[in-house]
N, C-alpha and C positions, 0 to 999 in steps of 0.2 A: 793772523788765526783764519782758519778756514770758516766759509760762511756755514753757519749751524742749520741744519734741516730739522724741521718740526715734523714729528710723526703723528699721523693722523689715521684713525680708524674708520674706514668707509663700509658702512652696512653693506652686507652682501658681497664684499670684495675680500676684504681682510679678515673678517670674522670666519673661524673654522665652520665647516658645514658640519650640522649634528648628524650622528648615525641614527638612522629610524630602526628602532628595535621593537619586536614583536615577541610575544612568549605563546608558548603552547602546552596546554596541560590536559590531562585525561586521565579517567577512572574508568575501569572495566566491569564495575558492578553500579547499579541503581540503588543499591541499599543506602540507608540515611547516612551511616557512618562515612561511606565512600563519596557521598555527595557534600557532606561537610569538609571533608579533605579537599575536594575539588574547589568549593569555594574559599578555602584557606589558601589554596596554590594561586587561584585568581588574584586574591588580595595582596599576597606576596610579590608577584610579579609586577603588578601594578605599581606598588609603592617602588620596588627597587629599581624598575626603568626610569620612573618619572624623577626620582632622587639622584639618580646617576649623571654627574656631569657629562656633557657631551652627546647624551642620548635624548632621542625625541621618542616619546610612546607612540608606538604604532599598533596598540591593541593586543589583548589576551585572547587567544583563540582556543576554546575548550570543549571537549566531547565528553558526555556523558554515557556511560555503560556501552562504550565502543571497544571492541577487542582491537588491541595493537597489532594483530596479524593481518588485519584488512586496510586496504588503501581507500575505502569508500567513506571513511569518517567525513561528515558533512564539513565541520568547521577546519579539520586538516586541510580539505580541498580548497575552502576559502582562504587559508593562510597561503598555500601554494599559488593560488591565484593572484593574491595581494603581491607576492614577490615576483611573479612574472610581469605584472604592471608596474614594476620599480617602485612600490610602496614601501617596502622592506628591505633593508640592508642586512640585519642579523636576526637570528632566532634564538630564544633562551628556552631550554627544557630541562626538566629535571635529570632525566637519564635515557639512555638508549631505549630500554624496554617502554617507556612513556611515548616516546615517538614512533617506534615500531618494532616488532618482533620477528618481522620477517626479514631476513638479510637480504633478499633480493630486493624487496621494496624499500628498503633503509638506504642501500647502497645507490639504486637508482635515482631515489628522491634527493640523497646528499650531492650526487654528481650532477643533478639538473641544477640545484641551488648553487652550488660552486661555479658552474658556467654562466649563471646569471650574476655572480659576485655576491651570493648571499651567504653569509657565515652561520653555521649552526653550532652553537655550544651546550654541551652536555654537561650539566653541572657536577653529577656525582663522579662522572668518569674523567671531568677536566680537561674534556677533548674540544678542538675546534677544527670543523671539518675543512676549514679553509687552508689548514697548515699542511705542510709536506707530508708529516707522519699521521695527519687525521684519517685518511681513507684506510691505511693499514690497519691503525687501532680499531676502527670501526668494524672492519671485516672480523676481526678475532672476537670483538667483543659481543657484535650482533649474532655470530654463531651460537654463543652461551646462551644469549637471551632466546634465541630460537629454540634450542634445545631445552630450555626450561620451559617454555611454552608447550612443546610436545611432551614432556613429563608430566606436567600438570593434566594437559588434556588426557593423556593414557590412565592416568589415576582417577580421574573423574568417571572415564568409560567403564573402568573396573568396578568402582562403586555402583554404577548404574546397572551393569550386567548382574551384580549380586543382587541388588534390589529386585530385578526382573525375575531371577531364579526363586526369589522368595515371594513373588507375586506382588511386589509393591511397585507401583506406577511413579513415574517421575513428574508427571504432570498432574496438577491439583485442582485445575481450573476447568471443570466440567459442569455444565448448567444441571442443576438438580442435586449436586453433591457439594459437600465441603471435605477437605482433607484434613483428617486428624489423626495423629499417632501412626501414620503409614496406611491408612485405610480411607475409603470414600464413606461418609455419612450423610444420609440423605437430608436435604434441605427442602422442608414440605412444600413452601409455596412454588419454587422452581420445579419441584417435581412434578406437581400438577401441571404446571404448562408443558413440560415433557410429554406427559400423558395426553393431554388434549391434542397436541400435535400429530401423535400416532394416530389418535381416535379420528381426527379431521381428515387426515391423509387416507385412512383405510376406509372411510367412508366416501371417498371418491373426489375430495377437494384436492386442489393442485397446491405447490409449493408456494407460489406467489400469491393465491387466495389466502392461504394460512397466514402468510406474512402480513397481509393487507388486515386481516382480522386482528391479529394480535397488537399491530402497531395502532388501530383505531382505539383499542382498549387499553392501550397505554403502557401494554406489558413488553419490557425490555429483555435484551440477550444478556448472557452472564457478564459480559462487558459493559453493560449499559448501553448498547446501541439498538438502533431500530432494527426490526427484522428484514432479511432479504431472502430471495429465493435459495441463495447458496447456503445461508445460516440455518433454514430450515432443513435443507437436505443434510447438512452436517450433523443435525441431531438425529435424522431418521436413519444415517448410516453408523451412527456411534454404537459399537457393541457393548460398550460400558454398562449402558443402560440394563442390561440383561443379567447383571450381578457378576458376570465373567469379564475376564481381561485377556485382550491379545497384545502382548507387548514386544516392543522393539520392531514395530511396523516399519519404522523410518531409523537411519542412524547417521551419525556425523562423518562426512567423508573423510576429512583429516583436520588437523589442528590449524592448518593455513587457511583455508579457503572457508571452513565452518560451515560447509553447505550441506543441508540436511537431503539424504536421498532415500527413495523408497526401497525398502527391503525386498528384493525379489529373489530370496535365497542364498545372497551374498553373506547373510549373518544369521544365526539362530533366532528364532521365535519363541516366545514363551507363553503358554496357555494356562492361565490360572482360572480355575472353576470355582463358583460361589466364593469369590473374594470378598464381596459385599453384597448388601441388601439391592435387591433388583427394583428398578422402577417399572420396566417393561417386561412382559414374558418374554420366552424366547419364542414362542409361537407367534406372539405379534411383530417381533422383530423381523424373524424371517419372512412373514406375510408382507410387511413393509418392503423389505428387498426384493421379493418377487414382483411386488407391484411396480416398483421403480424399474426394473427390467422390462416388464410388461409394457409400461408406457413409453419407455425409450425406444422399444421395437416398434410401438404403432405409431410415434410421430418422428421415426428416423427418416433422414431424406431420402427419397427414392433413387436418386441419381446423384453423382458427384456433381452436376451442374446446378443442383439446388444450393450449394454452399459458395457459389460465386457471388462476389462483392456486386451490389446495385451501384448504378451511376452516383448516388447521393450518399452512400455509406462513408462513415466519418466525416462528413462535411458540415452537417448540421448540428449546431448547438443551441440550447434553449436559453433566450434571453433573460428568463425568469429565475431560474436555477443553476444554469452552467452545465447541466448535463447533455449528454448526447441524444440524437434522436435516432431511432431505430425503426425498420420497416415493419408494418403488421398489416395482416389481411382481416378485413372487414367484410360485412354483407355488401357495403356499397363500393366495394372496391380497394386496393392496397392504400394505405395512408402511412405518413411519417409521423411518429409520435414521441415525446419525451420519455425517456426512460424512466425518470423520477415519477411522472404522472402515471405512466403505464403501471408501475409496480406498486406505488404508494397512494395513488388517487389524488383527485383535486386539492385536498387538504394541504398536501405536501408541495404541490405546483400547480397553478391555475392556468397553465397553457394549453394550447390547441393542437389537435391533430391537423396534418396539412395533407390533404389528398394529394396522391402522387400525380394526378392529371394537372392539378394547379402547378406543381413544379414544373413538370414537363412543358406547360404553356410558358411559364415565366422564364424558362431557360431555353427556350427555343433558339434565340439568337445568341446564346452564351456558349462558349467552347468551356465545357465543364473541367477540363485539364487546365484551364487558366485561373480557377478558383481556389483560393486557399480556404475559404470557409464560408458558410451561410449561418447567418444568427437569425433566430425566430423570435421576433419581439412581440409584446403586446399589441393588440389592436391590429391583428392579422397583418402585420408589416414583417418583411424579409429584407435583411441587408447582407448583400453580396459583396464578400471581400475578396479582391484579385490579388493574387501573387505579386503583382506590379506596385502595390501599396493603395491603388484606388478602390474606391467603394461605389455601389449602386444600391437604391432602395426601391421596394415594389410592395404594393399591397393587393392582398386577395380577398374576393368575397365569399361567404359562407354561401353554399348553395341551399335552395329551398328544400323543404321535406319532400316535395313531390319529385325534385330532380335527384334525390339521394336513393329513391326506390329503384332497385333492380326490376327487369322483365319478371323474374320468378316471383319477387315479392308482390308486384302487381298483380300477377295471376292469382297469387294465393288470396288476395284481398278481395277480387273479384269473385272467387268461389265461395268465399265465406259470406260476401254480402248475398249471393245468390242464394246460399243455404237458408240465410236469415230471412229473406223474402218468401222463401217456400213455407218455412215455419210459421211466418204471419198468416200466408193464406189458409194453410191447413187449421190453423187456430180459429180462423173465422168461418171456416166451412162447417 
């Protein structure tokens, strides 16, 4: 008899390698029912992968309220990156429409994954992209999914146009109003904030000053955020506050890109008069528009050279809040200041303005093009970060009050002192 050979299993050699499997789930709406459905999908796929012999769980990637016609979905992109890094061998998803409704995006993604050796399995259609017939079936079925998306989009556009013709807006989130039964109804507290914004602006206050005042008083925007220059401007430009509506100022480009485009005559616009109760009179609204034009003309740059970037533009970040620094002219000359401090005050950010002459002095021996960033830290400390990964630190001193006076300020002070002395002499005579 021949010698019997004992079979042994050597870990890592004879053991079949497990297939790393991930799942992708998506819902196109943020409604509670849809989010519940997404949660159920995540649980289902987690259990399925972990209970299947020969499979290793590589995660469930899920996107909430993201359209399938876009390929910019955050977790979808993370899944693709995991595949490129060889962390995933197979993807399971419910259907082609959940994965992508854009035929071009679907096929390009499927082909890239196939080249990486990654199989995609669509449960409803029972298709494996790694198979020979997989791409042909995908092309046919994805075309149906894309046409379905186009049909849904066209039906929604038709309903919106019909509402516009009836004077019904599609956006109900406007500060000062609540949307009830197809109409705007005044919300008294917010409406008072809108009136104050117009009053302050027409009395001469700027948008930033108004934002600062409201923030100090703890008054928030419609979405519960702090006020900014832009959010104040949006209130001042909103024609809805006159009780009238100008509808279809923008429109959706197509069902694939989902990009909103300004309506410059490509589509009809609808003007609904006395559609709801006004918060601002038409005269005050028009006065605000005229004032915005007047201020824009007054502060418009005199030449194109004015808009040229300065050497430190985009380089300086605040070590306190992380915001960018911008250039600002003061009586003492140009300074670089944290945008948070400049727009919201010291309560929001305790950083300091840096005189431009200080930056010029500290960077005299530095090639600006070699810098990746400048971080302004507390204690008048600047950290220079170079593109080669090295860093350098420097500190600067606050100048004295006397040094901060310009020749014009000193001359004005001398004249005031002279007038004061003359008044004293006249009073004693």
